[in-house]
C-alpha positions in Angstrom: -14.5 -22.7 17.2 -16.5 -20.5 19.7 -19.8 -18.9 18.9 -18.3 -15.4 19.0 -15.6 -16.3 16.5 -18.2 -17.6 14.2 -20.3 -14.6 14.6 -17.2 -12.5 13.6 -16.9 -14.3 10.5 -20.4 -14.4 9.5 -21.3 -10.8 9.7 -18.6 -9.2 7.7 -19.9 -10.2 4.3 -23.6 -9.3 5.3 -22.5 -5.8 6.6 -20.6 -5.1 3.2 -23.1 -6.8 0.8 -24.8 -3.6 -0.2 -21.5 -1.6 -0.7 -20.4 -0.8 -4.2 -16.9 0.3 -5.3 -18.1 3.9 -5.6 -20.3 4.1 -2.5 -18.1 6.1 -0.3 -18.2 4.6 3.3 -18.1 8.1 5.0 -20.4 10.1 2.8 -19.0 12.6 0.3 -16.1 11.7 -2.1 -12.8 12.5 -0.5 -10.7 15.5 -1.7 -8.4 14.8 -4.5 -4.7 13.9 -3.6 -1.8 15.5 -5.0 -0.3 14.0 -8.1 3.2 15.4 -7.4 4.7 11.9 -6.9 2.9 10.2 -9.7 6.1 9.5 -11.8 7.4 7.6 -8.7 4.1 5.7 -8.3 3.8 4.8 -12.0 7.2 3.2 -11.9 6.3 1.4 -8.7 3.3 0.1 -10.4 5.4 -2.4 -12.4 5.2 -4.4 -9.0 1.4 -4.6 -9.3 0.4 -2.0 -6.9 -1.8 0.7 -8.7 -0.6 4.3 -8.6 -3.9 5.5 -7.4 -3.7 3.2 -4.4 -0.3 4.7 -3.5 -1.6 8.2 -4.0 -4.6 7.4 -1.5 -2.2 5.8 0.9 0.3 8.6 0.8 -2.4 11.2 1.3 -3.8 9.2 4.2 -0.3 8.7 5.9 1.3 12.1 5.3 -0.9 14.4 3.3 1.8 13.7 0.5 4.4 15.5 2.8 7.9 13.6 2.2 9.2 15.3 5.4 6.2 14.5 7.6 7.3 13.2 11.1 10.0 10.7 11.1 8.5 8.3 8.6 8.2 10.5 5.6 5.6 9.9 2.7 4.4 6.6 3.8 5.5 6.8 7.5 7.9 4.0 7.3 9.4 2.8 10.5 13.2 3.4 10.8 13.8 -0.3 11.4 12.3 -1.0 8.0 14.8 1.5 6.4 17.7 0.0 8.1 16.6 -3.5 6.9 16.0 -2.2 3.3 19.3 -0.3 3.2 21.1 -3.3 4.4 19.7 -5.7 1.8 20.1 -3.3 -1.0 23.5 -2.0 -0.1 22.4 1.6 0.0 22.3 4.5 2.4 18.9 5.9 1.7 16.8 8.0 4.1 13.0 8.3 4.6 13.0 11.8 3.6 13.6 10.7 0.1 10.4 10.0 -1.7 11.8 7.3 -3.9 13.2 5.4 -0.9 10.0 5.9 0.9 8.0 4.5 -1.9 10.3 1.6 -2.7 10.0 0.4 0.8 6.1 1.1 0.9 5.8 -1.0 -2.3 8.0 -3.9 -1.1 5.9 -4.1 2.0 2.7 -4.0 0.1 4.0 -6.8 -2.2 4.6 -8.9 0.8 1.0 -8.4 1.9 -0.5 -9.2 -1.4 2.0 -12.4 -1.6 0.6 -13.6 1.9 -3.0 -13.2 0.9 -2.5 -15.3 -2.3 -2.4 -18.2 -0.1 -5.8 -18.0 1.2 -9.0 -19.0 -0.7 -11.0 -16.8 1.6 -9.2 -13.8 0.4 -8.7 -14.7 -3.3 -6.5 -13.5 -6.2 -5.5 -9.7 -6.1 -8.4 -7.7 -7.4 -7.9 -4.0 -7.2 -11.5 -3.5 -8.5 -12.9 -5.3 -5.4 -13.3 -3.1 -2.4 -13.3 -6.0 -0.2 -9.9 -7.0 -1.3 -8.7 -3.3 -1.2 -9.8 -3.0 2.4 -8.0 -6.2 3.4 -4.8 -4.8 1.9 -5.3 -1.6 3.8 -6.0 -3.6 7.0 -2.8 -5.5 6.6 -0.8 -2.3 6.1 -2.3 -0.5 9.0 -2.8 -3.4 11.6 -0.8 -6.5 10.6 -1.2 -9.0 7.8 0.8 -11.8 9.1 -0.2 -15.5 9.1 0.9 -15.6 12.7 -1.4 -13.0 14.1 -2.7 -10.7 11.4 -5.3 -10.7 8.6 -3.6 -13.8 7.3 -4.2 -15.6 10.5 -8.0 -14.8 10.6 -8.0 -15.8 6.8 -6.5 -19.3 7.7 -9.2 -19.9 10.3 -11.8 -19.2 7.9 -10.1 -21.4 5.3 -9.9 -24.2 7.7 -13.5 -23.9 8.5 -14.6 -24.0 4.7 -16.1 -20.6 4.8 -16.6 -18.1 2.2 -14.9 -14.7 1.4 -13.2 -12.8 4.2 -13.9 -9.0 4.3 -12.6 -6.4 6.6 -15.7 -6.3 8.9 -15.2 -9.9 9.6 -11.5 -9.3 10.6 -12.5 -6.5 12.8 -15.3 -8.3 14.5 -13.4 -11.5 14.9 -10.4 -9.8 16.4 -12.8 -8.0 18.9 -15.2 -10.9 19.8 -13.7 -14.2 19.1 -11.6 -14.4 22.4 -8.7 -15.6 20.3 -5.7 -14.2 22.1 -3.5 -14.9 19.1 -5.2 -12.3 16.9 -3.5 -8.8 17.0 -5.6 -6.5 19.0 -4.7 -3.7 16.5 -7.3 -5.4 14.1 -10.1 -4.7 16.6 -9.4 -0.9 16.9 -12.3 1.0 15.7 -10.1 4.0 14.6 -8.1 1.7 12.4 -11.3 0.2 10.9 -12.5 3.8 10.1 -9.0 4.3 8.5 -9.4 1.2 6.3 -12.6 2.6 5.1 -11.3 6.1 4.4 -8.4 4.9 2.4 -10.5 2.7 0.3 -12.7 5.7 -0.3 -9.9 7.7 -1.4 -8.5 5.1 -3.7 -11.7 4.6 -5.7 -12.1 8.3 -5.8 -8.7 8.7 -7.2 -9.6 6.0 -9.8 -12.6 7.9 -10.9 -10.6 11.3 -11.3 -9.9 12.3 -14.9 -6.5 11.7 -16.1 -4.0 14.5 -15.7 -3.4 16.5 -19.0 -0.3 15.1 -20.8 2.9 17.2 -20.0 4.1 19.4 -22.9 7.1 17.6 -24.6 10.5 19.3 -23.7 14.1 18.4 -24.2 15.3 16.8 -20.9 19.1 17.4 -20.4 21.2 14.3 -19.9 22.7 14.5 -16.3 26.3 13.4 -16.3 26.6 10.1 -14.4 29.3 7.6 -13.7 27.8 5.2 -16.1 29.9 6.8 -18.9 27.4 7.3 -21.5 24.7 9.1 -19.4 21.5 7.6 -18.1 19.3 5.3 -20.3 15.9 6.1 -21.3 14.2 4.9 -18.1 16.4 7.2 -16.1 16.1 10.4 -18.4 12.6 11.1 -17.4 13.3 11.7 -13.6 16.0 13.5 -11.6 17.0 13.3 -7.9 15.3 10.6 -6.1 13.5 9.4 -9.0 16.9 8.3 -10.5 17.4 6.2 -7.3 14.2 4.2 -7.8 15.0 3.6 -11.4 18.5 2.5 -10.4 17.1 0.0 -7.9 14.6 -1.4 -10.5 17.6 -2.0 -12.8 20.1 -3.2 -10.2 22.4 -0.3 -10.7 24.1 1.6 -8.0 23.0 5.2 -7.6 24.9 7.4 -10.0 27.3 10.2 -9.0 26.4 13.7 -10.0 29.1 15.8 -11.6 30.1 18.7 -9.5 
């Protein structure tokens, strides 16, 4: 292991040592994100991804605009959509917030799962800024064990080191001389993005809860199920029904003309 690689692994923890979860890296607290998609994000929370994290990530990726660019709410790549549609037997599109969210949550689940195998990262802890920044780094610059954050973590694990953090990943990618590490992890703009999204996530967690909606009677939308949607489907319409149907393994309902 070269000296620059060791320097990269050694400096990160010290650089973040004085930072607390609510000490915003870039100064003032970020502006609040829209809660327009919270019903979708709360359903996706069943996969272990906090709704506040999805809110912060969606704000950073598209300013919560489901029609932004070609990638929609979370700026999903078309190849990821094609793979997702094939595996689920659907014909979703990235402009549908439910499809976009479902793909994003699936990818985040892969990142979390990859990290579980690394003692230097540890168990998922959404209260720990160190862990949150590593998830964002994996999303934004690569998480794999072959060349991404998982690869750097594996090197630290093998060396019997301590906890990996995002600064160590960034410094190691830029200074270790290890050509196998993705160069995206050494990009200073991406490093700033990891901090910015983490800031936004902890700011969203600190926001007061939204007022409870006034209870109203929700019409039962006719579907091909025969007896209308079940309780999990009544609360949402449109793209929300797609996400709930995916969660229950049902095909998307056909709406009555």
